[in-house]
C-alpha positions as CSV (number, residue, x, y, z in Angstrom):
1,M,-20.8,43.2,11.8
2,D,-17.4,42.9,13.5
3,T,-14.4,41.5,11.5
4,S,-12.3,38.7,12.8
5,H,-8.7,37.7,13.1
6,T,-7.0,34.5,14.1
7,R,-5.9,34.3,17.7
8,I,-4.3,31.8,20.0
9,S,-6.7,31.2,22.9
10,G,-6.1,29.5,26.2
11,P,-9.8,28.5,26.8
12,L,-10.9,26.4,23.9
13,T,-14.1,26.1,22.0
14,G,-16.2,23.0,22.3
15,A,-15.3,21.7,18.9
16,V,-11.6,21.9,19.8
17,T,-12.4,19.8,22.8
18,V,-14.1,17.3,20.5
19,L,-10.7,16.8,18.9
20,A,-9.4,15.5,22.2
21,L,-12.2,12.9,22.4
22,L,-11.7,11.9,18.8
23,T,-8.0,11.4,19.3
24,L,-8.7,9.3,22.4
25,A,-11.2,7.2,20.5
26,A,-8.8,6.8,17.6
27,C,-6.1,5.4,19.9
28,G,-8.4,3.1,21.8
29,T,-8.4,2.7,25.6
30,E,-6.6,-0.2,27.3
31,S,-7.7,-1.6,30.6
32,G,-5.8,-4.0,32.8
33,P,-3.9,-4.2,36.1
34,G,-3.6,-0.8,37.6
35,A,-6.4,0.5,35.4
36,G,-9.3,-1.3,37.1
37,G,-10.2,-3.2,34.0
38,D,-10.5,-6.9,33.1
39,G,-7.4,-7.0,30.9
40,T,-9.2,-6.6,27.6
41,V,-8.6,-3.9,25.0
42,K,-11.5,-1.9,23.8
43,P,-11.8,-1.6,20.0
44,D,-10.7,1.5,18.3
45,L,-13.3,3.9,17.1
46,Q,-12.7,5.1,13.5
47,V,-12.8,8.9,13.6
48,S,-10.6,10.1,10.8
49,G,-12.6,11.4,7.8
50,I,-15.8,11.5,9.9
51,D,-17.8,14.6,10.8
52,W,-18.9,15.0,14.4
53,T,-21.7,17.3,15.8
54,V,-21.5,19.1,19.1
55,D,-25.0,18.6,20.5
56,S,-24.9,20.6,23.8
57,V,-22.9,21.8,26.7
58,T,-24.0,21.6,30.3
59,V,-22.5,24.1,32.8
60,D,-23.5,24.3,36.4
61,G,-26.4,21.9,35.6
62,K,-27.8,24.2,32.9
63,K,-27.9,22.6,29.4
64,T,-27.4,24.8,26.4
65,P,-28.1,23.3,22.9
66,A,-25.3,23.8,20.3
67,P,-25.7,25.9,17.2
68,E,-26.4,24.0,14.0
69,K,-22.9,24.5,12.6
70,A,-21.0,23.2,15.6
71,T,-19.0,20.4,14.1
72,V,-15.5,19.0,14.0
73,R,-13.5,16.8,11.5
74,I,-10.2,15.1,12.2
75,D,-7.9,14.2,9.3
76,E,-5.5,11.3,8.8
77,K,-2.6,13.3,10.3
78,G,-4.4,13.8,13.6
79,R,-5.1,17.5,13.0
80,A,-8.7,18.6,13.7
81,K,-10.6,21.5,12.1
82,G,-14.2,22.6,12.6
83,N,-16.7,25.2,13.4
84,T,-18.3,26.0,16.8
85,G,-21.4,27.6,15.3
86,C,-19.8,30.7,14.0
87,N,-16.0,30.6,14.5
88,H,-13.5,28.2,12.9
89,F,-10.7,26.4,14.8
90,G,-7.7,24.1,14.6
91,A,-5.8,22.3,17.4
92,D,-3.7,19.4,18.7
93,V,-4.1,17.6,22.1
94,K,-2.4,15.0,24.3
95,V,-4.2,11.9,25.5
96,K,-3.2,9.5,28.3
97,G,-5.7,6.8,29.2
98,D,-9.1,8.5,29.4
99,T,-7.6,11.9,30.4
100,V,-7.4,14.5,27.7
101,T,-5.1,17.5,28.2
102,V,-6.0,20.4,25.8
103,G,-3.2,22.6,24.6
104,P,-3.2,26.0,22.8
105,A,-5.6,26.3,20.0
106,Q,-6.1,28.6,17.0
107,T,-9.5,30.1,16.6
108,T,-11.1,32.9,14.6
109,E,-12.8,35.7,16.5
110,M,-15.7,36.7,14.2
111,G,-18.6,38.7,15.4
112,C,-21.5,36.3,16.0
113,P,-25.2,36.4,16.9
114,K,-25.7,36.8,20.7
115,T,-27.0,33.3,21.3
116,V,-24.1,31.7,19.4
117,A,-21.6,34.0,21.2
118,H,-23.1,32.9,24.6
119,F,-22.7,29.2,23.6
120,E,-19.1,29.7,22.7
121,Q,-18.4,31.6,26.0
122,Q,-19.8,28.6,27.9
123,L,-17.5,26.3,26.0
124,Q,-14.5,28.5,26.7
125,R,-15.3,28.5,30.4
126,T,-15.8,24.7,30.4
127,F,-13.2,23.2,28.1
128,K,-9.6,23.7,29.2
129,G,-7.0,21.7,31.1
130,E,-7.7,18.0,31.9
131,L,-11.0,16.4,30.7
132,K,-12.4,12.9,31.1
133,A,-13.8,11.2,28.0
134,K,-16.5,8.5,27.6
135,I,-17.6,6.8,24.4
136,T,-21.0,5.0,24.0
137,D,-21.9,3.8,20.5
138,D,-21.9,6.9,18.2
139,R,-22.3,9.3,21.1
140,M,-19.5,10.9,23.1
141,T,-19.1,13.0,26.3
142,L,-16.3,15.1,27.8
143,T,-16.5,15.9,31.5
144,T,-14.5,18.5,33.5
145,A,-13.5,18.0,37.1
146,D,-16.4,20.2,38.2
147,G,-18.9,18.0,36.3
148,D,-19.6,20.2,33.3
149,I,-20.3,18.1,30.2
150,V,-20.2,18.5,26.4
151,A,-22.3,16.0,24.4
152,L,-21.4,15.0,20.9
153,S,-22.6,12.6,18.2
154,E,-21.5,11.3,14.9
155,T,-22.8,13.4,12.0
156,K,-25.0,11.5,9.6
157,P,-23.5,12.1,6.1
158,E,-25.3,14.2,3.6
159,P,-24.8,14.1,-0.2
160,A,-22.3,16.8,-1.2
161,A,-23.9,19.8,-2.9
162,R,-23.1,20.2,-6.6
163,L,-21.0,23.2,-7.6
164,L,-23.1,23.8,-10.7
165,G,-26.7,24.6,-10.4
166,T,-26.4,25.5,-6.7
167,E,-26.8,29.0,-5.2
168,W,-24.1,29.7,-2.7
169,R,-24.3,32.3,0.2
170,V,-20.9,33.9,0.8
171,E,-20.2,33.8,4.6
172,S,-16.6,34.9,5.1
173,L,-13.3,36.0,3.4
174,R,-10.1,34.1,4.1
175,D,-6.4,35.1,4.1
176,G,-4.5,31.9,4.8
177,D,-5.9,30.6,8.1
178,T,-7.5,33.9,9.0
179,A,-11.3,34.3,8.4
180,T,-13.1,37.6,8.3
181,S,-16.9,37.9,8.5
182,L,-18.6,40.1,5.9
183,P,-20.0,43.5,6.9
184,E,-23.7,43.2,7.9
185,D,-24.9,45.1,4.8
186,A,-23.0,42.7,2.5
187,A,-23.7,39.5,4.4
188,A,-27.4,39.6,3.5
189,K,-26.8,39.8,-0.2
190,A,-23.5,38.2,-1.1
191,K,-24.3,35.1,-3.3
192,L,-22.8,33.2,-6.2
193,F,-24.4,30.9,-8.8
194,F,-22.4,28.7,-11.2
195,G,-24.5,27.7,-14.2
196,E,-24.3,24.5,-16.2
197,D,-23.5,26.7,-19.3
198,G,-20.2,27.9,-17.8
199,S,-21.5,31.2,-16.4
200,V,-21.1,32.7,-13.0
201,G,-23.4,35.3,-11.5
202,G,-24.7,36.7,-8.3
203,N,-24.2,39.6,-5.9
204,L,-21.0,40.9,-4.2
205,G,-22.9,42.5,-1.3
206,C,-24.2,45.5,-3.2
207,N,-23.5,45.2,-6.9
208,N,-24.5,42.3,-9.2
209,V,-21.7,40.3,-10.8
210,S,-21.6,38.1,-14.0
211,G,-19.0,36.4,-16.1
212,K,-17.6,33.0,-17.2
213,A,-16.4,30.2,-15.0
214,K,-14.6,27.2,-16.6
215,V,-14.4,24.2,-14.3
216,S,-11.6,21.6,-14.7
217,G,-11.0,19.2,-11.9
218,S,-10.7,21.2,-8.7
219,T,-9.9,24.4,-10.6
220,I,-12.2,27.2,-11.7
221,T,-10.9,29.7,-14.3
222,F,-12.8,33.0,-14.2
223,S,-13.0,35.4,-17.1
224,K,-15.0,38.3,-18.5
225,I,-16.1,39.3,-15.0
226,A,-18.3,42.4,-15.0
227,T,-20.3,44.2,-12.3
228,T,-22.9,46.9,-11.9
229,R,-21.8,50.4,-10.8
230,K,-23.8,51.2,-7.7
231,L,-22.3,53.4,-5.0
232,C,-22.1,51.3,-1.7
233,P,-20.9,52.0,1.9
234,P,-17.0,51.9,2.1
235,A,-16.9,48.6,4.1
236,V,-19.1,46.9,1.5
237,M,-17.0,48.3,-1.4
238,D,-13.9,46.9,0.3
239,T,-15.6,43.5,0.5
240,E,-16.6,43.7,-3.2
241,D,-13.0,44.5,-4.2
242,A,-11.8,41.4,-2.2
243,L,-14.4,39.2,-3.8
244,L,-13.5,40.4,-7.3
245,K,-9.8,39.6,-6.7
246,I,-10.9,36.0,-5.9
247,L,-13.0,35.9,-9.1
248,D,-9.9,36.9,-11.2
249,G,-8.1,34.1,-13.0
250,K,-7.7,30.7,-11.5
251,A,-9.0,29.5,-8.1
252,E,-9.0,26.1,-6.4
253,Y,-12.4,25.0,-5.0
254,E,-13.4,22.3,-2.5
255,I,-16.9,21.2,-1.5
256,R,-17.5,19.4,1.8
257,E,-21.2,18.5,2.2
258,R,-22.9,21.9,1.8
259,A,-19.8,24.1,2.3
260,L,-17.8,25.6,-0.6
261,S,-14.3,27.1,-0.3
262,L,-12.6,29.1,-3.1
263,T,-8.9,29.9,-2.8
264,G,-6.8,31.9,-5.2
265,A,-3.1,31.5,-6.0
266,D,-2.2,34.2,-3.3
267,G,-3.9,32.1,-0.6
268,K,-6.9,34.5,-0.3
269,G,-10.3,33.1,-0.7
270,L,-13.9,32.8,0.4
271,D,-16.2,30.4,2.3
272,A,-19.8,29.9,1.2
273,M,-22.7,27.6,2.1
274,A,-25.3,26.1,-0.2
275,I,-28.7,27.7,0.0
276,A,-31.5,25.2,0.6
277,R,-34.3,25.3,-1.9
């Protein structure tokens, strides 16, 4: 599988465009003289701290459903981060009335399944420049001048997965804001499990791993980490070395719904998803 590097993209992903809509909703839309309204002020939509789902994109009249992971979240500072089904993003926008102008965005460029890559290409074609936003209840749309549309809805909250007792599938490595997908051979096997007894175990992509993991607040202190000694393809061995460095000493962890992130003191870390049972 291809690796990825952060890039600055002109055409934006759908989730980046969602930020534009969310920012518009957070500010509210005023109508009055010159705006064609009745002088009333529409109530603000609370968007900070809420997860939104990209449902679909319609280009040239053809509707394409979004991948399951296509979501966006905006923080209290007006910065949005999310996932377009495979790649991660972050961006800022400018809003005037119901017009959203999308500026430069930061996105990863991971190798993705063909169907997901096609969806992202459609979004890149559609979402750039000026967009018109419309909000109805918990559903949202963004429309281009050519009539292409992205449909969104508020994500229904799920209980957060527990760190302990959950099996986690490792999906990518991080270095600051840069995410790198695992090699295909490693992606199918790389998993971690944190036991109630303070143990950690799993697989690094080829070799099994075991050790101790002491949890205190949002910090995990790893110790006595050991692995099996299988010979693996070079790319997989590089991945295993990177994972072992994360499992060395202290790392900060964060769980958001079913997503886990581990970050070491050097800023390098991993992203994982809870495996449904």
